C-alpha positions in Angstrom: 0.0 0.0 0.0 1.4 3.4 -1.0 0.2 6.5 0.8 -0.9 9.6 -1.1 2.1 12.0 -1.2 2.4 15.7 -1.4 6.0 15.5 -2.8 6.3 13.6 -6.2 9.9 12.8 -5.5 9.0 10.8 -2.4 6.9 7.7 -2.1 5.8 6.5 1.3 5.1 2.8 1.5 3.2 1.0 4.3 2.6 -2.6 3.3 -0.7 -4.1 4.6 1.3 -7.1 6.0 3.0 -4.9 8.6 1.4 -3.3 11.6 -0.3 0.0 10.6 2.2 2.8 11.2 1.3 5.6 13.7 3.4 8.7 13.3 5.9 7.2 10.8 6.2 5.4 7.5 7.6 1.9 7.1 9.5 2.9 4.0 10.3 6.0 2.0 11.6 5.8 -1.6 13.3 9.0 -2.8 14.1 10.0 -6.4 15.2 13.6 -5.8 18.4 15.2 -6.8 19.9 16.5 -3.5 20.4 14.8 -0.2 20.5 16.8 3.0 22.0 15.1 6.1 20.8 16.9 9.2 23.0 16.9 12.3 21.5 15.9 15.6 19.5 18.7 17.2 18.6 19.0 20.8 16.7 21.7 22.6 19.5 24.2 22.4 18.3 27.8 21.9 20.1 30.4 19.9 22.4 31.2 22.9 23.4 27.6 23.2 21.4 26.7 26.3 19.0 23.7 26.7 15.5 25.0 27.1 12.3 23.2 28.1 11.7 21.4 31.4 9.7 18.5 29.9 10.5 15.9 27.2 7.6 17.4 25.1 9.0 20.9 25.4 12.5 19.7 24.5 11.2 17.6 21.6 9.4 20.7 20.2 12.6 22.8 20.3 14.7 20.0 18.9 12.2 19.5 16.0 12.1 23.2 15.4 15.9 23.3 15.2 16.0 20.3 12.8 13.4 22.0 10.6 15.3 25.3 10.7 18.4 23.6 9.4 16.3 21.8 6.7 14.7 25.1 5.6 18.0 26.8 5.4 19.1 24.0 3.1 16.1 24.6 0.8 13.9 21.9 2.1 10.6 21.5 3.9 9.2 18.9 6.4 7.7 17.0 3.6 11.2 16.3 2.2 12.3 14.3 5.3 12.9 10.7 4.4 14.4 9.5 7.7 14.4 10.8 11.3 16.1 9.2 14.2 15.0 10.2 17.7 17.4 9.5 20.6 16.0 9.8 24.1 17.4 9.3 27.6 14.1 7.8 28.7 12.1 5.6 26.3 9.4 5.0 28.9 8.8 8.7 29.3 8.9 9.1 25.5 6.2 6.5 25.2 4.1 8.1 28.0 3.9 11.4 26.1 3.8 9.9 22.6 0.4 11.5 21.8 1.7 14.9 22.8 4.8 14.4 20.7 2.6 13.4 17.8 0.7 16.7 18.1 4.0 18.6 18.2 5.1 16.8 15.0 1.8 17.5 13.2 1.9 21.2 14.2 5.4 21.6 12.8 5.7 18.9 10.1 2.1 18.0 9.3 1.4 14.3 8.3 4.2 13.7 5.9 5.8 11.1 8.1 9.4 9.9 7.3 10.8 6.5 8.2 11.6 6.8 11.9 13.3 5.1 14.8 13.4 5.9 18.5 16.6 4.8 20.3 17.2 4.9 24.0 20.6 6.2 25.1 22.2 6.7 28.5 22.9 10.4 27.9 23.3 13.0 25.2 26.1 15.5 24.7 24.4 18.1 26.9 23.5 16.5 30.2 20.2 18.4 30.4 19.1 17.2 27.0 16.4 14.5 27.1 15.9 14.1 23.3 17.9 14.6 20.1 16.7 14.3 16.5 18.7 13.8 13.4 17.5 13.3 9.8 17.9 12.8 6.1 16.0 14.8 3.5 15.8 14.4 -0.2 15.1 17.5 -2.2 13.7 17.5 -5.8 
């Protein structure tokens, strides 16, 4: 099964044999001409300080930072093909998954990339609870 797509250079595929995806796509095929590799982004503000006291707040800032880097490279959220989320607390991430989904839709709509969530013992900045990195393909 292939989802309708707002970007003709990306095809999101979610086979019916797999569990229905929620907030991600099982596979994304890209036929664009430029690849953008997005560095890991945490909840750092413009002054270099971690902001946000909750995982949801930090996720929102990290996603905004990732999308800012993507936009500066000429892309949009719909161009994301892969996003990896690193969190210091997978149980807390799962507990606020609905809130994180709402944050995603507010910033990136429903063009879901292939995604993974990985638990880590800590991130570069000790106060960081979440980090996102990604790959985008531009037409």
